[in-house]
MOPAC internal coordinates of N, CA, C and O (Angstrom, degrees):
PM7 1SCF
backbone

  N    0.0000 0     0.00 0     0.00 0    0    0    0
  C    1.4299 1     0.00 0     0.00 0    1    0    0
  C    1.4388 1   107.93 1     0.00 0    2    1    0
  O    1.2310 1   119.96 1   -41.98 1    3    2    1
  N    1.4014 1   117.69 1   138.02 1    3    2    1
  C    1.4467 1   122.28 1  -178.40 1    5    3    2
  C    1.6903 1   109.53 1   -73.59 1    6    5    3
  O    1.2310 1   120.77 1   -22.65 1    7    6    5
  N    1.2354 1   116.13 1   157.35 1    7    6    5
  C    1.3834 1   123.76 1  -172.41 1    9    7    6
  C    1.4723 1   109.98 1   -67.34 1   10    9    7
  O    1.2310 1   119.28 1   141.74 1   11   10    9
  N    1.2177 1   118.98 1   -38.26 1   11   10    9
  C    1.4214 1   123.30 1   179.68 1   13   11   10
  C    1.5236 1   109.12 1   -59.86 1   14   13   11
  O    1.2310 1   119.04 1   134.62 1   15   14   13
  N    1.3378 1   119.43 1   -45.38 1   15   14   13
  C    1.4659 1   123.52 1   178.62 1   17   15   14
  C    1.5370 1   105.84 1   -64.55 1   18   17   15
  O    1.2310 1   119.22 1   135.77 1   19   18   17
  N    1.2974 1   119.10 1   -44.23 1   19   18   17
  C    1.5433 1   117.71 1  -176.01 1   21   19   18
  C    1.4495 1   108.14 1   -63.38 1   22   21   19
  O    1.2310 1   116.63 1   138.61 1   23   22   21
  N    1.3649 1   124.02 1   -41.39 1   23   22   21
  C    1.3576 1   127.73 1  -178.25 1   25   23   22
  C    1.5415 1   108.40 1   -64.18 1   26   25   23
  O    1.2310 1   120.77 1   137.76 1   27   26   25
  N    1.3012 1   116.13 1   -42.24 1   27   26   25
  C    1.4739 1   119.06 1   177.91 1   29   27   26
  C    1.4962 1   112.74 1   -55.37 1   30   29   27
  O    1.2310 1   122.42 1   124.01 1   31   30   29
  N    1.3782 1   112.96 1   -55.99 1   31   30   29
  C    1.4550 1   119.41 1   179.07 1   33   31   30
  C    1.5896 1   111.08 1   -55.01 1   34   33   31
  O    1.2310 1   120.03 1   134.10 1   35   34   33
  N    1.3096 1   117.55 1   -45.90 1   35   34   33
  C    1.3361 1   117.85 1  -176.56 1   37   35   34
  C    1.5731 1   113.74 1   -65.13 1   38   37   35
  O    1.2310 1   121.02 1   138.56 1   39   38   37
  N    1.3503 1   115.66 1   -41.44 1   39   38   37
  C    1.3863 1   118.88 1   173.31 1   41   39   38
  C    1.4568 1   115.15 1   -64.63 1   42   41   39
  O    1.2310 1   122.38 1   143.85 1   43   42   41
  N    1.3357 1   113.05 1   -36.15 1   43   42   41
  C    1.5924 1   113.55 1   177.67 1   45   43   42
  C    1.4600 1   114.30 1   -70.70 1   46   45   43
  O    1.2310 1   120.10 1   151.72 1   47   46   45
  N    1.3350 1   117.41 1   -28.28 1   47   46   45
  C    1.4225 1   124.85 1  -176.35 1   49   47   46
  C    1.6928 1   109.94 1   -74.55 1   50   49   47
  O    1.2310 1   121.79 1   153.84 1   51   50   49
  N    1.3137 1   114.17 1   -26.16 1   51   50   49
  C    1.5166 1   119.67 1   178.17 1   53   51   50
  C    1.4695 1   115.75 1  -165.88 1   54   53   51
  O    1.2310 1   123.60 1  -105.49 1   55   54   53
  N    1.3984 1   110.70 1    74.51 1   55   54   53
  C    1.5286 1   118.35 1  -174.50 1   57   55   54
  C    1.5207 1   108.89 1   -57.78 1   58   57   55
  O    1.2310 1   116.26 1   158.33 1   59   58   57
  N    1.1548 1   124.71 1   -21.67 1   59   58   57
  C    1.5650 1   122.75 1  -176.56 1   61   59   58
  C    1.5337 1   109.15 1   -90.74 1   62   61   59
  O    1.2310 1   118.88 1   178.42 1   63   62   61
  N    1.2219 1   119.74 1    -1.58 1   63   62   61
  C    1.5193 1   119.59 1   176.51 1   65   63   62
  C    1.4814 1   109.22 1   -66.32 1   66   65   63
  O    1.2310 1   118.98 1   -40.48 1   67   66   65
  N    1.3263 1   119.55 1   139.52 1   67   66   65
  C    1.4605 1   117.67 1   178.82 1   69   67   66
  C    1.5010 1   113.99 1   -55.00 1   70   69   67
  O    1.2310 1   122.22 1   140.42 1   71   70   69
  N    1.3250 1   113.36 1   -39.58 1   71   70   69
  C    1.5779 1   117.72 1  -177.29 1   73   71   70
  C    1.4433 1   110.60 1   -64.77 1   74   73   71
  O    1.2310 1   121.41 1   148.10 1   75   74   73
  N    1.4091 1   114.91 1   -31.90 1   75   74   73
  C    1.4956 1   115.59 1   179.49 1   77   75   74
  C    1.4976 1   112.86 1   -66.90 1   78   77   75
  O    1.2310 1   123.21 1   137.41 1   79   78   77
  N    1.3727 1   111.44 1   -42.59 1   79   78   77
  C    1.5095 1   120.89 1   178.51 1   81   79   78
  C    1.5606 1   110.41 1   -56.57 1   82   81   79
  O    1.2310 1   121.73 1   133.26 1   83   82   81
  N    1.3798 1   114.29 1   -46.74 1   83   82   81
  C    1.4357 1   120.05 1   178.26 1   85   83   82
  C    1.6058 1   112.37 1   -59.88 1   86   85   83
  O    1.2310 1   121.27 1   130.33 1   87   86   85
  N    1.3965 1   115.18 1   -49.67 1   87   86   85
  C    1.4188 1   118.27 1   178.27 1   89   87   86
  C    1.5123 1   114.64 1   -62.53 1   90   89   87
  O    1.2310 1   119.32 1   142.32 1   91   90   89
  N    1.3511 1   118.90 1   -37.68 1   91   90   89
  C    1.4286 1   122.92 1   174.51 1   93   91   90
  C    1.5298 1   109.56 1   -65.04 1   94   93   91
  O    1.2310 1   120.38 1   138.85 1   95   94   93
  N    1.2951 1   116.87 1   -41.15 1   95   94   93
  C    1.4403 1   117.53 1  -178.74 1   97   95   94
  C    1.6062 1   110.75 1   -63.70 1   98   97   95
  O    1.2310 1   122.65 1   139.37 1   99   98   97
  N    1.3489 1   112.53 1   -40.63 1   99   98   97
  C    1.4960 1   118.49 1   178.02 1  101   99   98
  C    1.5935 1   112.56 1   -61.35 1  102  101   99
  O    1.2310 1   121.91 1   140.08 1  103  102  101
  N    1.3765 1   113.95 1   -39.92 1  103  102  101
  C    1.4905 1   117.33 1  -178.44 1  105  103  102
  C    1.4861 1   106.90 1   -73.93 1  106  105  103
  O    1.2310 1   115.69 1   140.50 1  107  106  105
  N    1.3180 1   125.78 1   -39.50 1  107  106  105
  C    1.3835 1   128.88 1  -178.41 1  109  107  106
  C    1.6882 1   109.39 1   -63.29 1  110  109  107
  O    1.2310 1   122.24 1   136.07 1  111  110  109
  N    1.2488 1   113.32 1   -43.93 1  111  110  109
  C    1.4362 1   120.16 1   178.74 1  113  111  110
  C    1.5731 1   110.72 1   -67.58 1  114  113  111
  O    1.2310 1   122.78 1   142.66 1  115  114  113
  N    1.2570 1   112.27 1   -37.34 1  115  114  113
  C    1.5273 1   116.37 1   175.74 1  117  115  114
  C    1.5629 1   109.68 1   -61.62 1  118  117  115
  O    1.2310 1   121.13 1   126.47 1  119  118  117
  N    1.3948 1   115.45 1   -53.53 1  119  118  117
  C    1.4082 1   117.36 1  -171.03 1  121  119  118
  C    1.5621 1   110.00 1   -69.28 1  122  121  119
  O    1.2310 1   119.65 1   148.06 1  123  122  121
  N    1.3652 1   118.26 1   -31.94 1  123  122  121
  C    1.4499 1   121.03 1  -178.58 1  125  123  122
  C    1.4956 1   112.45 1   -87.64 1  126  125  123
  O    1.2310 1   123.29 1   179.91 1  127  126  125
  N    1.4075 1   111.30 1    -0.09 1  127  126  125
  C    1.6059 1   112.67 1  -174.06 1  129  127  126
  C    1.5105 1   115.13 1    56.80 1  130  129  127
  O    1.2310 1   121.25 1  -140.99 1  131  130  129
  N    1.4210 1   115.22 1    39.01 1  131  130  129
  C    1.4144 1   117.03 1  -175.46 1  133  131  130
  C    1.4794 1   102.65 1  -111.82 1  134  133  131
  O    1.2310 1   120.06 1   -11.43 1  135  134  133
  N    1.4555 1   117.48 1   168.57 1  135  134  133
  C    1.3561 1   118.70 1  -177.11 1  137  135  134
  C    1.4998 1   110.94 1   -80.83 1  138  137  135
  O    1.2310 1   123.91 1   -19.08 1  139  138  137
  N    1.3490 1   110.11 1   160.92 1  139  138  137
  C    1.4798 1   121.62 1  -174.52 1  141  139  138
  C    1.5736 1   105.79 1  -137.15 1  142  141  139
  O    1.2310 1   119.81 1   -50.51 1  143  142  141
  N    1.2655 1   117.97 1   129.49 1  143  142  141
  C    1.4568 1   120.99 1   177.11 1  145  143  142
  C    1.6095 1   106.36 1   -75.98 1  146  145  143
  O    1.2310 1   122.68 1   -68.03 1  147  146  145
  N    1.3240 1   112.47 1   111.97 1  147  146  145
  C    1.4617 1   114.56 1   179.07 1  149  147  146
  C    1.4685 1   118.22 1   -70.18 1  150  149  147
  O    1.2310 1   120.84 1   163.20 1  151  150  149
  N    1.2360 1   116.01 1   -16.80 1  151  150  149
  C    1.4788 1   122.58 1   173.23 1  153  151  150
  C    1.5850 1   105.85 1   -57.50 1  154  153  151
  O    1.2310 1   120.43 1   142.14 1  155  154  153
  N    1.3024 1   116.78 1   -37.86 1  155  154  153
  C    1.5668 1   116.51 1  -178.46 1  157  155  154
  C    1.4600 1   111.49 1   -59.35 1  158  157  155
  O    1.2310 1   116.13 1   157.53 1  159  158  157
  N    1.3184 1   124.95 1   -22.47 1  159  158  157
  C    1.3798 1   125.83 1   178.80 1  161  159  158
  C    1.5400 1   114.14 1   -69.34 1  162  161  159
  O    1.2310 1   120.61 1   158.71 1  163  162  161
  N    1.3613 1   116.44 1   -21.29 1  163  162  161
  C    1.3922 1   121.81 1   176.10 1  165  163  162
  C    1.5083 1   113.10 1   -76.44 1  166  165  163
  O    1.2310 1   121.49 1   169.16 1  167  166  165
  N    1.3249 1   114.76 1   -10.84 1  167  166  165
  C    1.4905 1   119.70 1   178.74 1  169  167  166
  C    1.5368 1   108.52 1   -80.72 1  170  169  167
  O    1.2310 1   120.98 1   167.70 1  171  170  169
  N    1.3051 1   115.73 1   -12.30 1  171  170  169
  C    1.4885 1   118.21 1   176.86 1  173  171  170
  C    1.3807 1   117.49 1   -81.77 1  174  173  171
  O    1.2310 1   119.05 1   -29.77 1  175  174  173
  N    1.3782 1   119.42 1   150.23 1  175  174  173
  C    1.4322 1   118.20 1   172.00 1  177  175  174
  C    1.4702 1   111.37 1   -71.06 1  178  177  175
  O    1.2310 1   118.08 1    -6.42 1  179  178  177
  N    1.2915 1   121.27 1   173.58 1  179  178  177
  C    1.5207 1   123.75 1  -170.57 1  181  179  178
  C    1.5574 1   105.29 1   -60.78 1  182  181  179
  O    1.2310 1   116.33 1   135.77 1  183  182  181
  N    1.3036 1   124.57 1   -44.23 1  183  182  181
  C    1.4282 1   127.69 1  -169.84 1  185  183  182
  C    1.4687 1   104.71 1   -62.10 1  186  185  183
  O    1.2310 1   119.63 1   130.48 1  187  186  185
  N    1.2845 1   118.32 1   -49.52 1  187  186  185
  C    1.5610 1   120.88 1  -173.78 1  189  187  186
  C    1.5224 1   112.47 1   -78.36 1  190  189  187
  O    1.2310 1   121.06 1   150.73 1  191  190  189
  N    1.4726 1   115.57 1   -29.27 1  191  190  189
  C    1.3680 1   115.59 1   168.65 1  193  191  190
  C    1.5832 1   113.73 1   -60.31 1  194  193  191
  O    1.2310 1   122.52 1   137.29 1  195  194  193
  N    1.3259 1   112.78 1   -42.71 1  195  194  193
  C    1.5346 1   114.68 1   170.74 1  197  195  194
  C    1.5418 1   115.18 1   -60.22 1  198  197  195
  O    1.2310 1   119.65 1   139.72 1  199  198  197
  N    1.3025 1   118.28 1   -40.28 1  199  198  197
  C    1.3739 1   118.83 1   170.99 1  201  199  198
  C    1.5889 1   114.90 1   -57.31 1  202  201  199
  O    1.2310 1   120.72 1   141.22 1  203  202  201
  N    1.2596 1   116.23 1   -38.78 1  203  202  201
  C    1.3812 1   119.89 1  -179.32 1  205  203  202
  C    1.5075 1   114.37 1   -70.07 1  206  205  203
  O    1.2310 1   120.21 1   144.68 1  207  206  205
  N    1.3929 1   117.20 1   -35.32 1  207  206  205
  C    1.4242 1   123.97 1   169.07 1  209  207  206
  C    1.4801 1   107.04 1   -61.91 1  210  209  207
  O    1.2310 1   118.02 1   126.77 1  211  210  209
  N    1.1851 1   121.37 1   -53.23 1  211  210  209
  C    1.4675 1   127.16 1  -177.25 1  213  211  210
  C    1.5633 1   111.64 1   -50.57 1  214  213  211
  O    1.2310 1   123.14 1   137.13 1  215  214  213
  N    1.3831 1   111.58 1   -42.87 1  215  214  213
  C    1.4874 1   120.00 1  -175.32 1  217  215  214
  C    1.4898 1   103.39 1   -64.57 1  218  217  215
  O    1.2310 1   118.31 1   132.43 1  219  218  217
  N    1.4059 1   120.82 1   -47.57 1  219  218  217
  C    1.4391 1   123.82 1   177.02 1  221  219  218
  C    1.5208 1   113.67 1   -51.03 1  222  221  219
  O    1.2310 1   122.76 1   130.57 1  223  222  221
  N    1.2860 1   112.32 1   -49.43 1  223  222  221
  C    1.5303 1   118.16 1   178.41 1  225  223  222
  C    1.5237 1   110.49 1   -60.68 1  226  225  223
  O    1.2310 1   119.01 1   131.05 1  227  226  225
  N    1.2278 1   119.49 1   -48.95 1  227  226  225
  C    1.5249 1   122.38 1   177.84 1  229  227  226
  C    1.4370 1   110.61 1   -58.45 1  230  229  227
  O    1.2310 1   121.55 1   127.45 1  231  230  229
  N    1.3744 1   114.65 1   -52.55 1  231  230  229
  C    1.4744 1   116.32 1  -170.26 1  233  231  230
  C    1.6156 1   104.17 1   -62.34 1  234  233  231
  O    1.2310 1   116.22 1   141.40 1  235  234  233
  N    1.2239 1   124.79 1   -38.60 1  235  234  233
  C    1.4666 1   124.87 1   179.02 1  237  235  234
  C    1.5516 1   110.98 1   -64.20 1  238  237  235
  O    1.2310 1   118.13 1   139.20 1  239  238  237
  N    1.2158 1   121.18 1   -40.80 1  239  238  237
  C    1.4254 1   128.97 1   175.75 1  241  239  238
  C    1.6259 1   107.97 1   -62.17 1  242  241  239
  O    1.2310 1   121.96 1   128.29 1  243  242  241
  N    1.3288 1   113.85 1   -51.71 1  243  242  241
  C    1.4379 1   119.05 1  -175.76 1  245  243  242
  C    1.6067 1   106.06 1   -62.90 1  246  245  243
  O    1.2310 1   120.86 1   142.18 1  247  246  245
  N    1.2567 1   115.97 1   -37.82 1  247  246  245
  C    1.4792 1   118.29 1  -175.93 1  249  247  246
  C    1.5510 1   106.75 1   -69.82 1  250  249  247
  O    1.2310 1   117.13 1   146.80 1  251  250  249
  N    1.2810 1   123.07 1   -33.20 1  251  250  249
  C    1.3281 1   126.64 1  -175.94 1  253  251  250
  C    1.5453 1   106.03 1   -73.69 1  254  253  251
  O    1.2310 1   118.95 1   134.59 1  255  254  253
  N    1.3506 1   119.60 1   -45.41 1  255  254  253
  C    1.3736 1   121.71 1   175.32 1  257  255  254
  C    1.6103 1   117.55 1   -64.81 1  258  257  255
  O    1.2310 1   120.34 1   150.65 1  259  258  257
  N    1.3681 1   116.95 1   -29.35 1  259  258  257
  C    1.3330 1   126.16 1   173.15 1  261  259  258
  C    1.5563 1   109.80 1   -63.82 1  262  261  259
  O    1.2310 1   119.82 1   134.53 1  263  262  261
  N    1.3636 1   117.95 1   -45.47 1  263  262  261
  C    1.3050 1   123.95 1  -179.49 1  265  263  262
  C    1.6161 1   110.88 1   -65.67 1  266  265  263
  O    1.2310 1   123.35 1   134.54 1  267  266  265
  N    1.2943 1   111.18 1   -45.46 1  267  266  265
  C    1.4351 1   115.99 1   177.30 1  269  267  266
  C    1.6294 1   112.39 1   -57.02 1  270  269  267
  O    1.2310 1   123.32 1   136.67 1  271  270  269
  N    1.3963 1   111.23 1   -43.33 1  271  270  269
  C    1.4545 1   117.11 1   179.85 1  273  271  270
  C    1.5902 1   112.21 1   -60.43 1  274  273  271
  O    1.2310 1   122.45 1   138.55 1  275  274  273
  N    1.3503 1   112.92 1   -41.45 1  275  274  273
  C    1.3858 1   114.03 1   177.89 1  277  275  274
  C    1.5158 1   115.53 1   -74.00 1  278  277  275
  O    1.2310 1   121.33 1   161.43 1  279  278  277
  N    1.2192 1   115.05 1   -18.57 1  279  278  277
  C    1.5338 1   116.02 1   173.02 1  281  279  278
  C    1.5493 1   107.15 1   -77.40 1  282  281  279
  O    1.2310 1   119.86 1   139.29 1  283  282  281
  N    1.3144 1   117.88 1   -40.71 1  283  282  281
  C    1.2768 1   120.70 1   175.23 1  285  283  282
  C    1.5711 1   117.88 1   -58.97 1  286  285  283
  O    1.2310 1   121.40 1   136.91 1  287  286  285
  N    1.4083 1   114.92 1   -43.09 1  287  286  285
  C    1.3300 1   116.40 1   179.03 1  289  287  286
  C    1.5515 1   112.60 1   -68.40 1  290  289  287
  O    1.2310 1   118.71 1   146.21 1  291  290  289
  N    1.3470 1   120.06 1   -33.79 1  291  290  289
  C    1.3853 1   121.62 1   178.55 1  293  291  290
  C    1.5531 1   110.77 1   -70.62 1  294  293  291
  O    1.2310 1   120.09 1   151.28 1  295  294  293
  N    1.3232 1   117.43 1   -28.72 1  295  294  293
  C    1.4764 1   124.39 1   177.14 1  297  295  294
  C    1.4200 1   111.36 1   -67.17 1  298  297  295
  O    1.2310 1   121.04 1   143.74 1  299  298  297
  N    1.2947 1   115.62 1   -36.26 1  299  298  297
  C    1.4705 1   125.02 1   179.65 1  301  299  298
  C    1.5984 1   111.07 1   -71.23 1  302  301  299
  O    1.2310 1   122.85 1   142.93 1  303  302  301
  N    1.2594 1   112.15 1   -37.07 1  303  302  301
  C    1.5180 1   123.24 1   176.47 1  305  303  302
  C    1.5033 1   107.42 1   -61.03 1  306  305  303
  O    1.2310 1   122.62 1   132.37 1  307  306  305
  N    1.3722 1   112.59 1   -47.63 1  307  306  305
  C    1.5270 1   119.89 1  -175.95 1  309  307  306
  C    1.5004 1   109.13 1   -64.68 1  310  309  307
  O    1.2310 1   118.73 1   134.68 1  311  310  309
  N    1.2718 1   120.02 1   -45.32 1  311  310  309
  C    1.4468 1   126.43 1   175.45 1  313  311  310
  C    1.5143 1   115.50 1   -59.73 1  314  313  311
  O    1.2310 1   121.37 1   143.72 1  315  314  313
  N    1.3958 1   114.99 1   -36.28 1  315  314  313
  C    1.5112 1   118.89 1   179.04 1  317  315  314
  C    1.6069 1   106.59 1   -77.74 1  318  317  315
  O    1.2310 1   119.39 1   152.77 1  319  318  317
  N    1.2998 1   118.77 1   -27.23 1  319  318  317
  C    1.4373 1   117.22 1   174.82 1  321  319  318
  C    1.5376 1   114.46 1   -68.82 1  322  321  319
  O    1.2310 1   122.53 1   140.87 1  323  322  321
  N    1.3907 1   112.76 1   -39.13 1  323  322  321
  C    1.5125 1   122.49 1   178.45 1  325  323  322
  C    1.5892 1   105.60 1   -60.15 1  326  325  323
  O    1.2310 1   122.89 1   136.04 1  327  326  325
  N    1.3205 1   112.06 1   -43.96 1  327  326  325
  C    1.4969 1   119.12 1  -167.32 1  329  327  326
  C    1.5689 1   104.14 1   -68.61 1  330  329  327
  O    1.2310 1   122.67 1   138.20 1  331  330  329
  N    1.3639 1   112.50 1   -41.80 1  331  330  329
  C    1.4442 1   117.61 1  -175.53 1  333  331  330
  C    1.5687 1   112.37 1   -66.01 1  334  333  331
  O    1.2310 1   120.58 1   148.46 1  335  334  333
  N    1.4321 1   116.50 1   -31.54 1  335  334  333
  C    1.4583 1   118.42 1  -176.05 1  337  335  334
  C    1.5218 1   108.51 1   -79.45 1  338  337  335
  O    1.2310 1   119.20 1   151.86 1  339  338  337
  N    1.4543 1   119.13 1   -28.14 1  339  338  337
  C    1.3132 1   119.09 1  -163.78 1  341  339  338
  C    1.4468 1   120.10 1  -104.37 1  342  341  339
  O    1.2310 1   120.10 1   180.00 1  343  342  341

């Protein structure tokens, strides 16, 4: 199961748990491209610390694929413009 889904289930199960708050803050910071105090990750138990690390990995990959998708969409538009002219 992917880390984002694991984190979502953990947060849904107990949104007031300190680890839920830290994981939620991490996700919000990533989405908004805001800073996040890494020292907060050390407040997590090992399992949730690993979830946080996996979230970072998955977020990075998703961002890469989102950029690739945007480039592909733009390339299709350019090709369509060429076809319309010629």
